[in-house]
N, CA and C atoms as a LAMMPS dump frame, in Angstrom:
ITEM: TIMESTEP
0
ITEM: NUMBER OF ATOMS
342
ITEM: BOX BOUNDS ff ff ff
-5.0000000000000000e+02 5.0000000000000000e+02
-5.0000000000000000e+02 5.0000000000000000e+02
-5.0000000000000000e+02 5.0000000000000000e+02
ITEM: ATOMS id mol type element x y z
1 1 1 N 0.817 -1.199 0
2 1 2 C 0 0 0
3 1 3 C 0.861 1.263 0
4 2 1 N 2.002 1.189 0.675
5 2 2 C 2.893 2.346 0.711
6 2 3 C 3.448 2.62 -0.676
7 3 1 N 3.824 1.547 -1.384
8 3 2 C 4.367 1.713 -2.737
9 3 3 C 3.299 2.291 -3.659
10 4 1 N 2.069 1.803 -3.54
11 4 2 C 0.983 2.335 -4.364
12 4 3 C 0.724 3.798 -4.028
13 5 1 N 0.786 4.13 -2.741
14 5 2 C 0.557 5.51 -2.327
15 5 3 C 1.674 6.446 -2.729
16 6 1 N 2.876 5.894 -2.96
17 6 2 C 4.015 6.75 -3.299
18 6 3 C 3.836 7.475 -4.624
19 7 1 N 2.964 6.978 -5.479
20 7 2 C 2.711 7.669 -6.744
21 7 3 C 1.981 8.997 -6.529
22 8 1 N 1.418 9.185 -5.316
23 8 2 C 0.706 10.421 -4.985
24 8 3 C 1.528 11.341 -4.093
25 9 1 N 2.803 11.036 -3.909
26 9 2 C 3.678 11.893 -3.111
27 9 3 C 3.639 11.555 -1.639
28 10 1 N 4.155 12.452 -0.799
29 10 2 C 4.219 12.195 0.646
30 10 3 C 2.854 11.919 1.284
31 11 1 N 1.839 12.624 0.857
32 11 2 C 0.507 12.383 1.42
33 11 3 C 0.017 10.984 1.053
34 12 1 N 0.33 10.533 -0.141
35 12 2 C -0.042 9.182 -0.563
36 12 3 C 0.686 8.115 0.226
37 13 1 N 1.952 8.367 0.534
38 13 2 C 2.719 7.424 1.353
39 13 3 C 2.107 7.337 2.746
40 14 1 N 1.786 8.486 3.327
41 14 2 C 1.17 8.505 4.651
42 14 3 C -0.187 7.796 4.638
43 15 1 N -0.97 8.026 3.599
44 15 2 C -2.277 7.376 3.492
45 15 3 C -2.112 5.865 3.334
46 16 1 N -1.169 5.442 2.498
47 16 2 C -0.924 4.009 2.322
48 16 3 C -0.497 3.345 3.613
49 17 1 N 0.361 3.998 4.353
50 17 2 C 0.813 3.456 5.637
51 17 3 C -0.35 3.365 6.613
52 18 1 N -1.157 4.417 6.682
53 18 2 C -2.301 4.434 7.601
54 18 3 C -3.32 3.359 7.244
55 19 1 N -3.599 3.204 5.972
56 19 2 C -4.545 2.175 5.539
57 19 3 C -3.997 0.788 5.872
58 20 1 N -2.698 0.604 5.671
59 20 2 C -2.076 -0.675 6.015
60 20 3 C -2.231 -0.998 7.491
61 21 1 N -2.037 0.002 8.36
62 21 2 C -2.216 -0.218 9.795
63 21 3 C -3.673 -0.538 10.123
64 22 1 N -4.598 0.172 9.486
65 22 2 C -6.019 -0.054 9.751
66 22 3 C -6.439 -1.46 9.322
67 23 1 N -5.87 -1.948 8.233
68 23 2 C -6.201 -3.298 7.75
69 23 3 C -5.566 -4.359 8.645
70 24 1 N -4.342 -4.116 9.087
71 24 2 C -3.64 -5.141 9.872
72 24 3 C -4.096 -5.194 11.33
73 25 1 N -4.701 -4.14 11.834
74 25 2 C -5.096 -4.107 13.24
75 25 3 C -6.058 -5.235 13.616
76 26 1 N -7.198 -5.411 12.909
77 26 2 C -8.094 -6.514 13.287
78 26 3 C -7.441 -7.885 13.099
79 27 1 N -6.58 -8.008 12.106
80 27 2 C -5.881 -9.276 11.888
81 27 3 C -4.977 -9.569 13.083
82 28 1 N -4.252 -8.555 13.546
83 28 2 C -3.374 -8.738 14.7
84 28 3 C -4.162 -9.05 15.969
85 29 1 N -5.314 -8.419 16.139
86 29 2 C -6.137 -8.709 17.313
87 29 3 C -6.621 -10.153 17.302
88 30 1 N -7.049 -10.627 16.144
89 30 2 C -7.489 -12.023 16.036
90 30 3 C -6.331 -12.976 16.32
91 31 1 N -5.153 -12.637 15.805
92 31 2 C -3.973 -13.474 16.038
93 31 3 C -3.615 -13.519 17.518
94 32 1 N -3.656 -12.363 18.195
95 32 2 C -3.359 -12.323 19.626
96 32 3 C -4.344 -13.157 20.433
97 33 1 N -5.594 -13.118 20.034
98 33 2 C -6.601 -13.887 20.751
99 33 3 C -6.384 -15.384 20.548
100 34 1 N -6.134 -15.788 19.304
101 34 2 C -5.981 -17.212 19.011
102 34 3 C -4.686 -17.808 19.549
103 35 1 N -3.588 -17.104 19.376
104 35 2 C -2.297 -17.7 19.739
105 35 3 C -1.913 -17.479 21.195
106 36 1 N -2.226 -16.323 21.749
107 36 2 C -1.799 -16.018 23.12
108 36 3 C -2.957 -15.975 24.104
109 37 1 N -4.177 -16.07 23.614
110 37 2 C -5.34 -16.038 24.495
111 37 3 C -5.568 -14.693 25.159
112 38 1 N -5.072 -13.641 24.541
113 38 2 C -5.23 -12.303 25.103
114 38 3 C -6.629 -11.754 24.808
115 39 1 N -7.109 -10.823 25.626
116 39 2 C -8.476 -10.284 25.465
117 39 3 C -8.562 -9.299 24.29
118 40 1 N -8.814 -9.804 23.111
119 40 2 C -8.855 -8.968 21.908
120 40 3 C -9.94 -7.904 21.989
121 41 1 N -11.067 -8.245 22.605
122 41 2 C -12.155 -7.267 22.697
123 41 3 C -11.724 -6.061 23.524
124 42 1 N -10.997 -6.301 24.61
125 42 2 C -10.522 -5.198 25.444
126 42 3 C -9.536 -4.319 24.675
127 43 1 N -8.647 -4.956 23.901
128 43 2 C -7.702 -4.198 23.074
129 43 3 C -8.438 -3.386 22.012
130 44 1 N -9.459 -3.975 21.419
131 44 2 C -10.243 -3.282 20.4
132 44 3 C -10.933 -2.055 20.996
133 45 1 N -11.569 -2.228 22.139
134 45 2 C -12.272 -1.104 22.77
135 45 3 C -11.305 -0.001 23.171
136 46 1 N -10.14 -0.377 23.694
137 46 2 C -9.15 0.64 24.06
138 46 3 C -8.667 1.386 22.819
139 47 1 N -8.411 0.66 21.751
140 47 2 C -7.981 1.304 20.517
141 47 3 C -9.034 2.253 19.969
142 48 1 N -10.287 1.837 20.021
143 48 2 C -11.365 2.704 19.538
144 48 3 C -11.505 3.939 20.425
145 49 1 N -11.281 3.774 21.738
146 49 2 C -11.339 4.91 22.654
147 49 3 C -10.261 5.932 22.301
148 50 1 N -9.052 5.456 22.038
149 50 2 C -7.953 6.353 21.697
150 50 3 C -8.194 7.01 20.334
151 51 1 N -8.682 6.229 19.365
152 51 2 C -8.982 6.8 18.043
153 51 3 C -10.062 7.869 18.124
154 52 1 N -11.094 7.616 18.908
155 52 2 C -12.17 8.595 19.073
156 52 3 C -11.644 9.88 19.7
157 53 1 N -10.848 9.735 20.749
158 53 2 C -10.273 10.917 21.403
159 53 3 C -9.387 11.685 20.429
160 54 1 N -8.607 10.979 19.634
161 54 2 C -7.743 11.634 18.655
162 54 3 C -8.531 12.372 17.584
163 55 1 N -9.602 11.759 17.103
164 55 2 C -10.423 12.411 16.076
165 55 3 C -11.105 13.666 16.619
166 56 1 N -11.623 13.58 17.827
167 56 2 C -12.265 14.752 18.43
168 56 3 C -11.242 15.856 18.655
169 57 1 N -10.051 15.481 19.137
170 57 2 C -8.994 16.475 19.368
171 57 3 C -8.553 17.11 18.056
172 58 1 N -8.478 16.318 16.987
173 58 2 C -8.095 16.867 15.684
174 58 3 C -9.109 17.902 15.21
175 59 1 N -10.385 17.559 15.306
176 59 2 C -11.431 18.483 14.847
177 59 3 C -11.389 19.779 15.667
178 60 1 N -11.245 19.654 16.983
179 60 2 C -11.196 20.851 17.833
180 60 3 C -9.964 21.697 17.508
181 61 1 N -8.835 21.052 17.3
182 61 2 C -7.603 21.76 16.976
183 61 3 C -7.709 22.464 15.629
184 62 1 N -8.23 21.761 14.655
185 62 2 C -8.393 22.345 13.314
186 62 3 C -9.335 23.542 13.364
187 63 1 N -10.415 23.424 14.13
188 63 2 C -11.367 24.53 14.267
189 63 3 C -10.699 25.731 14.929
190 64 1 N -9.966 25.493 16.007
191 64 2 C -9.288 26.593 16.707
192 64 3 C -8.28 27.273 15.791
193 65 1 N -7.543 26.487 15.022
194 65 2 C -6.542 27.063 14.115
195 65 3 C -7.2 27.844 12.982
196 66 1 N -8.348 27.373 12.508
197 66 2 C -9.013 28.095 11.419
198 66 3 C -9.635 29.403 11.908
199 67 1 N -10.042 29.442 13.162
200 67 2 C -10.625 30.672 13.71
201 67 3 C -9.558 31.706 14.042
202 68 1 N -8.322 31.252 14.233
203 68 2 C -7.246 32.161 14.622
204 68 3 C -6.149 32.177 13.564
205 69 1 N -6.54 32.285 12.313
206 69 2 C -5.549 32.189 11.232
207 69 3 C -4.731 33.469 11.031
208 70 1 N -5.072 34.533 11.726
209 70 2 C -4.327 35.782 11.544
210 70 3 C -3.311 36.043 12.658
211 71 1 N -3.01 35.048 13.475
212 71 2 C -2.068 35.252 14.58
213 71 3 C -0.642 34.841 14.218
214 72 1 N -0.437 34.351 13.025
215 72 2 C 0.891 33.929 12.605
216 72 3 C 1.043 32.42 12.723
217 73 1 N 1.871 31.854 11.884
218 73 2 C 1.973 30.397 11.829
219 73 3 C 2.509 29.753 13.119
220 74 1 N 3.462 30.389 13.778
221 74 2 C 4.032 29.787 14.992
222 74 3 C 2.985 29.718 16.094
223 75 1 N 2.29 30.824 16.318
224 75 2 C 1.268 30.849 17.358
225 75 3 C 0.071 29.978 16.985
226 76 1 N -0.206 29.875 15.703
227 76 2 C -1.293 29.011 15.259
228 76 3 C -0.974 27.547 15.574
229 77 1 N 0.269 27.151 15.337
230 77 2 C 0.68 25.775 15.652
231 77 3 C 0.649 25.536 17.159
232 78 1 N 1.131 26.504 17.929
233 78 2 C 1.091 26.373 19.389
234 78 3 C -0.348 26.273 19.895
235 79 1 N -1.232 27.085 19.324
236 79 2 C -2.641 27.036 19.693
237 79 3 C -3.24 25.672 19.349
238 80 1 N -2.99 25.214 18.128
239 80 2 C -3.528 23.924 17.703
240 80 3 C -3.041 22.777 18.569
241 81 1 N -1.762 22.775 18.884
242 81 2 C -1.21 21.723 19.734
243 81 3 C -1.763 21.762 21.146
244 82 1 N -1.924 22.966 21.669
245 82 2 C -2.477 23.113 23.019
246 82 3 C -3.927 22.654 23.07
247 83 1 N -4.716 23.076 22.103
248 83 2 C -6.13 22.67 22.061
249 83 3 C -6.228 21.158 21.909
250 84 1 N -5.428 20.582 21.026
251 84 2 C -5.47 19.129 20.817
252 84 3 C -5.112 18.381 22.094
253 85 1 N -4.106 18.852 22.804
254 85 2 C -3.687 18.193 24.043
255 85 3 C -4.778 18.249 25.104
256 86 1 N -5.355 19.429 25.296
257 86 2 C -6.395 19.586 26.319
258 86 3 C -7.631 18.755 25.968
259 87 1 N -8.055 18.806 24.713
260 87 2 C -9.262 18.067 24.308
261 87 3 C -9.012 16.563 24.38
262 88 1 N -7.865 16.103 23.896
263 88 2 C -7.544 14.663 23.923
264 88 3 C -7.544 14.137 25.357
265 89 1 N -6.875 14.868 26.246
266 89 2 C -6.809 14.449 27.644
267 89 3 C -8.197 14.486 28.288
268 90 1 N -8.977 15.485 27.96
269 90 2 C -10.328 15.601 28.523
270 90 3 C -11.223 14.467 28.056
271 91 1 N -11.138 14.132 26.781
272 91 2 C -11.965 13.036 26.265
273 91 3 C -11.563 11.719 26.925
274 92 1 N -10.26 11.481 27.061
275 92 2 C -9.831 10.252 27.732
276 92 3 C -10.281 10.235 29.193
277 93 1 N -10.197 11.379 29.851
278 93 2 C -10.572 11.454 31.269
279 93 3 C -12.078 11.364 31.486
280 94 1 N -12.857 11.435 30.435
281 94 2 C -14.309 11.388 30.595
282 94 3 C -14.825 9.981 30.867
283 95 1 N -13.98 8.965 30.732
284 95 2 C -14.402 7.601 31.046
285 95 3 C -13.609 7.073 32.239
286 96 1 N -14.178 6.106 32.93
287 96 2 C -13.523 5.519 34.097
288 96 3 C -12.198 4.878 33.716
289 97 1 N -12.182 4.144 32.619
290 97 2 C -10.96 3.482 32.162
291 97 3 C -9.902 4.513 31.776
292 98 1 N -10.323 5.554 31.106
293 98 2 C -9.387 6.606 30.71
294 98 3 C -8.77 7.315 31.902
295 99 1 N -9.585 7.581 32.93
296 99 2 C -9.048 8.215 34.137
297 99 3 C -8.02 7.324 34.817
298 100 1 N -8.289 6.034 34.85
299 100 2 C -7.335 5.104 35.463
300 100 3 C -6.012 5.098 34.693
301 101 1 N -6.095 5.165 33.384
302 101 2 C -4.868 5.187 32.581
303 101 3 C -4.1 6.49 32.77
304 102 1 N -4.811 7.596 32.834
305 102 2 C -4.138 8.874 33.054
306 102 3 C -3.481 8.926 34.439
307 103 1 N -4.109 8.292 35.436
308 103 2 C -3.518 8.254 36.772
309 103 3 C -2.247 7.42 36.8
310 104 1 N -2.149 6.412 35.925
311 104 2 C -0.961 5.547 35.911
312 104 3 C 0.187 6.15 35.1
313 105 1 N -0.046 7.255 34.431
314 105 2 C 0.989 7.867 33.592
315 105 3 C 2.243 8.274 34.37
316 106 1 N 2.12 8.9 35.553
317 106 2 C 3.346 9.237 36.299
318 106 3 C 4.194 8.017 36.66
319 107 1 N 3.544 6.877 36.942
320 107 2 C 4.293 5.649 37.219
321 107 3 C 5.087 5.212 35.998
322 108 1 N 4.489 5.337 34.831
323 108 2 C 5.169 4.955 33.599
324 108 3 C 6.379 5.839 33.362
325 109 1 N 6.219 7.128 33.536
326 109 2 C 7.336 8.058 33.348
327 109 3 C 8.445 7.766 34.352
328 110 1 N 8.083 7.469 35.589
329 110 2 C 9.068 7.138 36.603
330 110 3 C 9.82 5.862 36.268
331 111 1 N 9.108 4.889 35.737
332 111 2 C 9.751 3.61 35.369
333 111 3 C 10.706 3.803 34.176
334 112 1 N 10.362 4.698 33.284
335 112 2 C 11.222 4.937 32.126
336 112 3 C 12.497 5.673 32.504
337 113 1 N 12.447 6.447 33.583
338 113 2 C 13.64 7.197 34.014
339 113 3 C 14.686 6.284 34.635
340 114 1 N 14.27 5.153 35.156
341 114 2 C 15.203 4.249 35.847
342 114 3 C 16.016 3.431 34.883
């Protein structure tokens, strides 16, 4: 898919890669369930939760950047990134599972420092 997308330039390569990941994700979940007995449904729901939060954050960020297009490119990028971060974190924190994951984040950072 990446090779096919390369005929459309960098955006085509990115699209081919993204489509490849989207196609392989359910296959990998089925494989994990069959071979390792892992809870594929839980992985699927978590992935959908993260994708939903990302899509909502993207839309909010894009809207904020389009409303503030006269502030200059640097500030527009800073605004977009800030809005995306706040919205993404808020959407994740809106569910019980998301709050638990956000609470475990400092432990992860601490473990990575060691």
